[in-house]
C-alpha positions in Angstrom: 4.0 -25.3 63.1 6.7 -22.7 63.2 7.2 -23.3 59.4 3.5 -22.5 58.8 3.7 -19.4 60.8 6.7 -18.2 58.7 4.9 -19.1 55.4 1.8 -17.1 56.5 3.9 -14.1 57.6 5.6 -13.9 54.1 2.3 -14.4 52.1 0.3 -11.8 50.4 -2.8 -10.5 52.4 -5.4 -12.6 50.4 -3.2 -15.6 50.8 -2.7 -15.0 54.5 -6.4 -15.1 55.1 -6.9 -18.4 53.2 -3.9 -20.0 54.9 -5.2 -18.9 58.5 -8.5 -20.4 57.6 -6.9 -23.6 56.4 -4.7 -23.9 59.6 -7.7 -23.2 61.8 -9.7 -25.9 60.1 -6.8 -28.3 60.4 -6.4 -27.6 64.1 -10.2 -28.0 64.7 -10.2 -31.4 62.9 -7.1 -32.5 64.9 -8.7 -31.5 68.1 -12.0 -33.2 67.2 -10.1 -36.4 66.2 -8.1 -36.4 69.4 -11.3 -36.0 71.4 -13.1 -38.5 69.3 -10.4 -41.2 69.9 -10.5 -40.5 73.6 -14.2 -41.4 73.7 -13.7 -44.5 71.8 -11.2 -46.0 74.2 
């Protein structure tokens, strides 16, 4: 996660927006998967 933060910090403004959206999407998917797997068990 720290590497992603450094990569975003060093990116161009347009790239920062895209990277932040991708990270948010990834985190939302991870949270949803974790929640979903808890429901199955």
